[in-house]
N, C-alpha and C positions, 0 to 999 in steps of 0.2 A: 489464459493460460492452460487450462486443462486441455483444450483443443490442440494447443500447440505441443504439448507433452505426449499427448497421444499418436501423435504422429512419428514420434521418435522409435527407432527399432534397436539402436545400439543399447547396451546396459550403460547406465549412468548413475553416478552417487549423489544425491540431493543433501544440500545442509540448510539449514535455517540460520541466517547471519544476523548479527546483531545491526540495525538501520546503519550506523554510521560505519560500519565494515564493508558494506557491500561492494561500492567502488574499489576502496583499497585493497579487497581481497582479490578481485581481478585484475588489477594492475599488477601486485607482487605476484601472481601466479598461485596463488594458493588455491584458487578456484579458476575453471576456464572461462564462466559466464556466471551472470546473475540477471535474474528478472528482477527490476527495479522500478520503482515510482518516483518519478520526478516531481517538483525540482530539487537537485542536488549540485553542488559544485564539481564540475568536471574535473577530471585529472589527465594531462596529457598521456596519449598514447591510448586512449580509451575512445571506443564508438558506441554511441546508444542508437539503436533502431527502434521506432516503435511497432509494438504489437497491437496494441488496441487502445481505445478511449472508453471510458464507462462512467456511470454516475457515480457522485460520493453520497456517502449514506451515513446517519449516526448510528452507532451501536449502543445500546442501551440494555440495562439489566432487564429481564423478563418481569412483565408488570409494572414497569416504569410508568410515567403519566403519559409519553409517547407511543407506548405500545399499543398496536391496533390502528394508530392512525395511517392514512394513507402516505401524508408526506409532511414535513415540517420545514419552516423557514429558518434560516441561520440566526435570524433574530430570536427566535423560540428558544435557542440554546444560551441565551445571554446569562441565565441565571444556573447554568449547570457547571460543575467542574470539568474539565478536560483532562484526558490523560497526559503526562507530562514526561519528557525524555533529556536526559542530561547531557548525550553524547552526539545528537545529530546535529547537521548543519542549522543555523538558525533560518534561513530560508525554508528548509524544509519543514521543521517545526511549525512556523508561521503559517506556510501554505497548509497544511493538514488540520491545524487547529482555528485555521481561519482567524488569523490574529495580525493585525487588528479586525476587530468587527466591524460590519457595516453600520451598525447604531452608535459607535464610538465608545462603547462602554468596555470597560478593561475583561479581558479574559481571565478566569479564574482557574489556576493551574491545581489539577488533582494528584493523583497517584502516579509515581515516577514508574516507568516502563522503557525496557530496552529490545524487547521482540514482540512479535504478534501474538505469541502465545501467552506473554505476560498483559499484554494489553487486554486479550480476551478474558483473563482471570480478574483483574482487577475491574472491568466493566460489571462481568457476571457477580461480582461480591458488592456491586453497589458503589465504588467508590469513586467512579468517574465515569463519563461518556466519552466516546472515541468518533471522532469524523474518520471515515476508511473507504475504501473503494467497495463498490456493490458486490463485486463478485467474492467478497470476503464472506460473504454469508453462506456461498456454496460448501466453505471449508470449515468455518466455524459456527454455524447454526446449530440451535440444539434448544435444549430445555432453560439454559441459563441466560439467553441474550436474546435482542430483537433487532433487526436492521430497519430504520426507516429513512426513506428517501428525504433528501434535502434538495427542495426544490428551485431556489434560488442561490446555488453556486455554480460555478464551472465544473463540468465533468475532470477525472484524472486520467493520467496517462498509465500504460505500463509500458515498460522498454526492456529490452535486450540490452545488456551490457555485456562487451567483449573487448579484448584489445585490439586494436585496430590491424588489420591485416593477418590475423591469426588464423592459421589453415590447420589446427588439430581437427581431427576427424569430427569429434563430437560439436565443435563449435559450428564448423560447417553444416552437420547436419541439423542442428538448431535453425540456422539461416534458412536453410534449404525447405525445413517445415513450416518457417515463418513466410516465406514466399508464397509457400502453396496456400497457406489461410487467408494471404492477401489476394489471391486469384480466386478463391472461393466467394470473399465478399462481393 
């Protein structure tokens, strides 16, 4: 997404939305576009366009027993508490937490969070771990958390969500920048 945003020349306002509000904020017109991470229940009148696909990682408190490992298995996470959220769609929560787990063991839910910043804070405090996208390390790495690849789960998608047929100049610029990045790849 950084490469996408670097292509923009028009001034734009950026907001961090709670996970369950991303699609509805676009549908209502509160925002013109959102960068989202499926799967999520679609709303009529919205379009999702794939920006990229990337690996999923586990975010842990720095110094956690996984810190410094090259990668982990999803089964290695069975004894860890995973961050929880109470307002996102069940399919989205299950996908990101990998629930049910391949081992058949029940997931242990930990700290309740609603935004990425809250998730990072909960993990940094050692209250839980979180499965997230690899690119989040670019924005949230620091002395408090580590990101370790999970080698045996499918990667995740990053999509641009807009209103179908929206001709707003900022939306058109986002779509054009996306197409330019696809041609580079």
